C-alpha positions as CSV (number, residue, x, y, z in Angstrom):
1,M,-0.1,0.0,0.0
2,L,2.9,2.4,0.9
3,R,4.5,1.6,-2.4
4,N,1.3,2.4,-4.3
5,A,0.9,5.7,-2.3
6,K,4.3,6.8,-3.3
7,Q,3.6,6.1,-6.9
8,T,0.3,8.0,-6.7
9,V,1.6,11.2,-5.1
10,P,3.8,13.3,-7.3
11,S,7.4,13.2,-6.0
12,N,8.2,16.9,-6.4
13,S,7.3,18.7,-3.1
14,I,5.9,21.8,-5.0
15,D,3.7,19.6,-7.1
16,R,2.7,17.5,-4.1
17,K,1.4,20.3,-2.1
18,W,-0.9,21.5,-4.9
19,Y,-1.9,18.0,-5.6
20,F,-3.2,17.7,-1.9
21,V,-4.9,21.1,-2.4
22,A,-6.7,19.6,-5.4
23,L,-7.6,16.6,-3.3
24,V,-9.2,18.8,-0.6
25,T,-10.9,20.9,-3.3
26,A,-12.6,17.8,-4.6
27,A,-13.8,16.9,-1.1
28,I,-15.3,20.3,-0.5
29,A,-17.0,20.1,-3.9
30,I,-18.6,16.8,-2.9
31,S,-19.7,18.4,0.4
32,Y,-21.5,21.2,-1.4
33,F,-23.0,18.9,-4.0
34,D,-24.3,16.7,-1.1
35,R,-25.9,19.6,0.8
36,Q,-27.5,20.9,-2.4
37,T,-29.2,17.6,-3.1
38,L,-32.2,18.5,-1.0
39,P,-32.9,22.1,-2.1
40,V,-32.5,21.2,-5.8
41,A,-34.6,18.1,-5.5
42,V,-37.2,19.5,-3.2
43,S,-39.8,20.1,-5.9
44,A,-39.7,16.4,-6.8
45,I,-39.5,15.2,-3.1
46,Q,-42.7,17.3,-2.3
47,R,-44.7,15.0,-4.7
48,T,-43.9,12.1,-2.3
49,I,-43.4,13.9,1.1
50,P,-45.4,17.2,1.3
51,L,-43.2,20.0,2.8
52,S,-44.3,23.5,3.9
53,D,-41.9,26.5,4.0
54,Q,-41.6,26.1,7.7
55,Q,-40.8,22.4,7.5
56,F,-38.3,23.1,4.7
57,S,-36.5,25.7,7.1
58,W,-36.5,23.0,9.8
59,L,-34.7,20.6,7.5
60,Q,-32.1,23.2,7.1
61,F,-31.9,23.8,10.9
62,A,-31.5,20.1,11.4
63,F,-28.5,20.1,9.1
64,L,-26.9,23.3,10.4
65,I,-27.1,22.7,14.2
66,P,-25.3,19.4,14.1
67,Y,-23.0,20.8,11.5
68,A,-22.1,23.7,13.9
69,M,-21.5,21.4,16.8
70,L,-19.3,19.0,14.7
71,Y,-17.6,21.9,13.0
72,A,-16.2,22.8,16.5
73,A,-15.7,19.2,17.7
74,G,-14.5,18.0,14.3
75,G,-11.7,20.6,14.3
76,R,-10.6,19.4,17.7
77,M,-10.8,15.8,16.6
78,V,-8.7,16.5,13.5
79,D,-6.0,18.2,15.7
80,I,-6.0,15.1,17.9
81,V,-6.1,12.1,15.3
82,G,-4.4,14.0,12.5
83,T,-5.4,15.3,9.1
84,R,-5.4,12.0,7.1
85,R,-7.4,9.8,9.5
86,G,-9.7,12.7,10.5
87,F,-10.7,13.3,6.9
88,I,-11.4,9.6,6.3
89,L,-13.8,9.4,9.3
90,I,-15.5,12.7,8.3
91,M,-16.2,11.7,4.6
92,L,-17.3,8.2,5.4
93,W,-19.9,9.5,7.9
94,W,-21.4,12.2,5.6
95,S,-21.4,10.0,2.5
96,G,-23.4,7.4,4.3
97,A,-25.8,10.0,5.7
98,C,-26.3,11.5,2.2
99,A,-27.3,8.2,0.8
100,L,-29.7,7.6,3.7
101,H,-31.9,10.4,2.4
102,G,-32.8,8.2,-0.5
103,L,-34.7,5.8,1.9
104,A,-36.9,8.6,3.4
105,M,-40.7,7.9,3.5
106,N,-41.7,10.9,5.7
107,F,-40.6,14.3,7.1
108,G,-39.2,12.7,10.3
109,F,-36.9,10.4,8.3
110,L,-35.7,13.4,6.2
111,L,-35.1,15.4,9.3
112,A,-33.0,12.6,10.9
113,A,-31.0,12.1,7.7
114,R,-30.3,15.8,7.4
115,C,-29.1,15.9,11.0
116,L,-26.6,13.0,10.3
117,L,-25.4,14.7,7.1
118,G,-24.7,17.9,9.1
119,M,-22.8,15.9,11.7
120,G,-20.5,14.4,9.0
121,E,-19.8,17.6,7.0
122,G,-18.9,19.7,10.0
123,G,-15.3,18.6,10.1
124,A,-14.5,19.3,6.4
125,F,-13.2,22.8,6.5
126,P,-11.2,22.5,9.6
127,A,-9.4,19.5,8.0
128,A,-8.9,21.5,4.9
129,T,-7.5,24.4,6.9
130,R,-5.0,22.0,8.5
131,V,-3.9,20.8,5.1
132,V,-3.1,24.4,4.1
133,A,-1.3,24.9,7.4
134,E,0.7,21.8,6.9
135,W,1.8,22.2,3.3
136,I,1.4,25.9,2.1
137,P,3.7,28.8,3.1
138,P,2.0,31.9,4.4
139,H,2.4,34.0,1.2
140,Q,0.5,31.3,-0.8
141,R,-2.1,30.3,1.8
142,S,-5.0,32.6,0.7
143,T,-4.5,31.4,-2.8
144,A,-4.6,27.8,-1.7
145,M,-7.6,28.4,0.5
146,G,-9.3,30.3,-2.4
147,I,-8.8,27.2,-4.6
148,I,-10.2,25.0,-1.9
149,N,-13.1,27.3,-1.1
150,A,-13.8,27.3,-4.9
151,G,-14.7,23.7,-4.4
152,T,-18.0,25.0,-2.9
153,A,-18.8,26.5,-6.3
154,V,-17.8,23.4,-8.2
155,G,-20.2,21.3,-6.1
156,S,-22.9,23.9,-6.3
157,V,-22.5,24.5,-10.0
158,L,-22.7,20.8,-10.8
159,A,-25.6,20.2,-8.5
160,P,-28.5,21.7,-10.5
161,P,-27.8,20.2,-13.9
162,L,-26.6,16.7,-12.6
163,I,-29.4,16.4,-10.1
164,G,-31.8,17.6,-12.8
165,I,-30.7,14.9,-15.1
166,I,-31.0,12.2,-12.4
167,L,-34.4,13.6,-11.4
168,L,-35.8,13.4,-14.9
169,T,-34.3,10.0,-15.5
170,A,-34.1,8.0,-12.4
171,G,-36.1,9.8,-9.7
172,W,-35.2,11.8,-6.6
173,R,-34.1,8.9,-4.5
174,M,-31.2,8.0,-6.9
175,V,-29.9,11.6,-6.4
176,F,-28.9,10.7,-2.8
177,F,-27.6,7.2,-3.6
178,A,-25.3,8.6,-6.4
179,A,-24.0,11.4,-4.3
180,G,-23.1,8.9,-1.3
181,A,-21.2,6.7,-3.8
182,I,-19.1,9.6,-5.1
183,G,-18.0,10.3,-1.4
184,F,-17.0,6.7,-0.9
185,A,-14.9,6.8,-4.0
186,W,-13.1,9.9,-2.7
187,V,-12.2,8.1,0.6
188,L,-10.3,5.5,-1.4
189,W,-8.4,8.2,-3.3
190,W,-7.5,10.1,-0.1
191,S,-6.5,7.0,1.8
192,V,-3.9,6.0,-0.9
193,A,-2.7,9.5,-1.6
194,Y,-2.4,11.7,1.4
195,R,0.5,11.9,3.8
196,G,1.4,14.6,6.3
197,N,4.3,17.1,5.8
198,N,7.2,16.1,8.1
199,E,9.0,19.4,7.4
200,T,6.1,21.4,8.6
201,F,5.8,19.2,11.7
202,I,9.5,19.8,12.6
203,A,9.3,23.5,11.9
204,S,6.2,23.9,14.1
205,L,7.5,21.6,17.0
206,D,8.4,24.6,19.2
207,A,5.0,26.2,18.8
208,R,3.4,22.8,19.4
209,L,5.3,22.3,22.7
210,V,4.3,25.9,23.7
211,A,0.7,25.4,22.7
212,R,0.2,21.9,23.9
213,Q,-1.5,23.2,27.1
214,L,-4.0,25.2,25.2
215,S,-7.4,24.0,26.2
216,F,-10.6,24.4,24.1
217,M,-11.7,27.1,26.5
218,D,-8.3,28.8,26.2
219,V,-8.8,29.1,22.5
220,L,-12.4,30.2,22.9
221,G,-11.4,33.0,25.4
222,M,-9.2,34.7,22.9
223,R,-10.5,38.0,21.5
224,K,-9.2,37.3,18.0
225,V,-11.2,34.0,18.0
226,Q,-14.4,35.6,19.3
227,V,-14.4,38.4,16.7
228,L,-13.8,35.8,13.9
229,V,-16.6,33.6,15.2
230,F,-19.0,36.6,15.2
231,A,-17.9,37.7,11.7
232,K,-18.6,34.2,10.3
233,F,-21.9,34.1,12.3
234,M,-23.0,37.3,10.4
235,S,-21.7,36.4,7.0
236,D,-22.8,32.8,7.0
237,S,-26.3,33.7,8.1
238,A,-26.6,35.4,4.7
239,W,-24.6,32.6,2.8
240,Y,-26.8,29.7,4.0
241,F,-29.8,31.6,3.1
242,Y,-28.6,32.0,-0.4
243,L,-27.4,28.4,-0.5
244,F,-30.5,26.7,0.7
245,W,-33.3,29.1,-0.4
246,L,-32.2,30.3,-3.8
247,P,-33.7,27.3,-5.8
248,K,-36.9,27.6,-3.8
249,Y,-37.1,31.3,-4.4
250,L,-36.7,30.5,-8.1
251,Y,-39.4,27.9,-7.9
252,D,-41.9,29.9,-5.8
253,V,-41.4,33.6,-6.9
254,R,-39.9,33.4,-10.4
255,G,-41.9,30.5,-11.7
256,F,-39.0,28.2,-12.5
257,D,-39.5,24.5,-13.0
258,I,-36.9,21.7,-12.6
259,K,-35.5,22.3,-16.1
260,H,-35.2,26.0,-15.6
261,V,-33.4,25.6,-12.3
262,S,-31.0,23.1,-14.0
263,Y,-30.4,25.5,-16.8
264,Y,-29.8,28.7,-14.7
265,A,-29.4,28.2,-10.9
266,W,-25.7,27.1,-11.4
267,I,-24.7,30.7,-12.6
268,P,-24.4,32.4,-9.2
269,Y,-22.5,29.3,-7.9
270,A,-20.0,29.6,-10.8
271,A,-19.5,33.2,-9.9
272,S,-18.8,32.1,-6.3
273,G,-16.0,29.9,-7.4
274,V,-14.3,32.8,-9.4
275,G,-14.7,35.1,-6.4
276,S,-13.1,32.5,-4.1
277,F,-10.1,32.1,-6.3
278,L,-9.7,35.8,-7.2
279,G,-10.1,36.9,-3.5
280,G,-7.3,34.6,-2.4
281,W,-5.2,35.4,-5.4
282,L,-5.5,39.2,-4.8
283,S,-4.6,38.9,-1.2
284,S,-1.6,36.8,-2.0
285,G,-0.6,39.2,-4.7
286,L,-0.7,42.2,-2.2
287,M,1.7,40.2,0.0
288,R,4.0,39.5,-2.9
289,R,4.1,43.2,-3.7
290,G,5.3,43.9,0.0
291,R,2.0,44.7,1.7
292,S,1.6,43.4,5.3
293,L,-0.4,40.3,6.0
294,D,-2.8,42.5,8.0
295,F,-3.4,44.8,5.1
296,S,-3.5,42.1,2.5
297,R,-6.2,40.1,4.4
298,K,-8.4,43.1,5.6
299,F,-8.3,45.0,2.2
300,V,-9.8,42.1,0.3
301,L,-12.3,41.3,3.1
302,G,-13.5,44.8,3.1
303,L,-13.8,45.0,-0.6
304,S,-15.8,41.8,-0.6
305,A,-18.2,43.0,2.1
306,L,-18.7,46.4,0.3
307,F,-20.7,44.8,-2.6
308,M,-22.9,42.4,-0.7
309,P,-25.9,44.9,-0.3
310,V,-26.6,44.5,-4.1
311,V,-29.0,41.5,-3.1
312,M,-31.3,44.2,-1.8
313,L,-32.2,45.0,-5.4
314,V,-33.1,41.4,-6.4
315,P,-36.9,41.7,-5.9
316,H,-37.0,44.9,-8.0
317,V,-35.4,43.7,-11.3
318,P,-36.2,41.1,-14.0
319,V,-35.0,37.6,-13.5
320,G,-32.0,38.0,-15.7
321,R,-30.7,40.9,-13.7
322,A,-31.7,39.2,-10.5
323,L,-29.3,36.3,-11.4
324,L,-26.5,38.8,-12.1
325,L,-27.1,40.5,-8.7
326,F,-27.0,37.0,-7.1
327,S,-23.8,36.3,-9.0
328,I,-22.1,39.5,-7.7
329,A,-23.2,38.6,-4.1
330,F,-22.0,34.9,-4.5
331,F,-18.6,36.1,-5.9
332,C,-18.1,38.5,-3.0
333,Q,-19.3,36.1,-0.4
334,Q,-16.9,33.4,-1.3
335,S,-14.0,35.7,-1.7
336,W,-14.7,36.7,1.9
337,S,-15.1,33.1,3.1
338,G,-11.9,31.9,1.7
339,L,-10.0,34.7,3.5
340,I,-11.9,34.2,6.8
341,M,-10.9,30.5,6.8
342,T,-7.3,31.3,5.9
343,L,-6.9,33.4,9.1
344,P,-6.6,30.4,11.4
345,A,-3.5,29.3,9.6
346,D,-2.2,32.9,9.4
347,I,-2.5,33.4,13.1
348,F,-2.3,30.2,15.2
349,P,0.1,27.3,15.5
350,L,-0.6,24.2,13.6
351,S,-1.7,22.3,16.8
352,A,-4.5,24.8,17.2
353,V,-5.6,25.5,13.6
354,G,-8.3,22.8,13.5
355,S,-9.7,24.0,16.8
356,V,-9.8,27.6,15.8
357,S,-11.2,27.0,12.3
358,G,-13.8,24.7,13.9
359,L,-15.0,27.4,16.3
360,I,-15.2,29.9,13.4
361,G,-17.2,27.5,11.3
362,F,-19.4,26.8,14.4
363,G,-20.3,30.4,14.5
364,G,-21.2,30.5,10.9
365,A,-23.3,27.4,11.0
366,I,-25.2,28.6,14.1
367,G,-25.9,31.9,12.2
368,G,-27.2,30.1,9.2
369,A,-29.4,27.8,11.4
370,I,-31.0,30.7,13.3
371,F,-31.6,32.9,10.2
372,G,-33.0,29.9,8.2
373,V,-35.7,29.4,10.9
374,V,-36.3,33.2,10.9
375,A,-36.6,33.2,7.2
376,G,-39.2,30.4,7.3
377,F,-41.2,32.1,10.0
378,L,-41.2,35.4,8.2
379,L,-42.3,33.9,4.9
380,G,-44.9,32.0,6.7
381,H,-46.4,35.2,8.4
382,G,-46.8,37.5,5.4
383,F,-43.3,38.8,4.8
384,G,-41.8,38.5,1.4
385,Y,-38.4,37.7,0.0
386,G,-37.6,41.4,-0.3
387,T,-37.5,41.8,3.4
388,L,-35.2,38.9,3.8
389,F,-32.8,40.2,1.0
390,F,-32.7,43.6,2.7
391,I,-31.7,42.0,6.0
392,V,-29.0,39.7,4.7
393,G,-27.5,42.5,2.5
394,T,-26.3,44.1,5.8
395,F,-24.6,41.1,7.4
396,H,-21.2,41.1,5.8
397,L,-20.6,44.8,6.5
398,I,-21.4,44.2,10.1
399,G,-19.0,41.3,10.2
400,F,-16.2,43.3,8.7
401,L,-16.7,46.3,11.0
402,A,-16.3,43.9,13.9
403,I,-12.9,42.6,12.5
404,L,-11.8,46.2,11.8
405,L,-12.7,47.5,15.2
406,F,-12.1,44.6,17.6
407,G,-10.1,42.0,15.7
408,G,-6.6,43.5,16.2
409,K,-3.8,43.0,13.8
410,V,-3.6,39.9,11.5
411,S,-0.2,38.4,12.4
412,P,1.1,35.1,13.8
413,L,0.8,34.7,17.5
414,K,4.3,34.8,19.0
415,T,5.5,32.6,21.8
416,P,5.0,35.2,24.5
417,D,1.4,35.4,23.4
418,L,0.9,31.8,23.9
419,L,2.8,31.6,27.2
420,T,0.5,34.4,28.5
421,I,-2.5,32.4,27.6
422,E,-1.0,29.3,29.4
423,S,-0.3,31.3,32.5
424,Q,-3.9,32.5,32.7
425,S,-5.2,28.9,32.5
């Protein structure tokens, strides 16, 4: 097996690190494809299992709360068992849970399957951030995370047309069985290919020795972590609303059918992938031109947040322009998201990266869960999508102001900083 692994992974270290980035990008693409199965297939599912707007919102809540909890716990787990084994466990769980949706006969079964899917997917981004911390030098990290985060777009772009084809040819249950099978295939690929970076381990040994006493509560008590958790809470409240409700909005308000969603709903997700890559590329480019890490990250975060309010105009324009506005918002959201998830690798030692990124993702998922239920409540009580688009259009600006005013400087924590935390524990 080891001999095969050596043959599978490129021998050149430069090629190898980007090969592993590609591996993780594929995993993130699968995760977003899997979570899109329900929203895209909901119209077909409703013919078998009737779902109200409020029930649909509870299905998203059932995904996001376990997702949030396991985002935090999964990040800690990956720090303990390692990136390779952690990712195997994570992907096996969520692929099985995705396939389980295909056996649902009622709302309660869907709710349980959605909960299990959220539990599995929670550890994906903490594990991805650890891969970046292990293999990618600081001046390339935002580019690498931008590529990985673009996997969200790949999965989301592929979801509407591929799911549409399966819906029209094999029915909605086969959508979930096929998605689960893809995940199991990735586990085999990862098991053979991935190995940790010994050079990074040795280089970070001193930081690991200093940080080994950092408890989960020590990390949670740090101001930088709290601010990033809050910023992610705000931005992902908007993102998960777009992610889960866009197909339903197109069905309910714009009169789309399954074919129309398959033809057009991928466009904003494609824009999100471009934004994810270009946001990371721009931040890395600023560093290559001599700008500080702090400026390079905050400048692109602020630029991304600045354009998010365009979604407020969506209800007031024709559907073609609405898709353009969604595309701008998705572009900027994923530019923002890739950079937010790069910051743990920028600031914290390797031994804490999974825990910190897990807490940040926890904040985002909790925000998405809460606002998803709020959205279902408002739509069920006479409010329209226009109200919701106005609200979510402000969220990224609020998150960026918190980073700017309370987050401090973006720079690696020095040994004295870690020792101070230990002395307070």
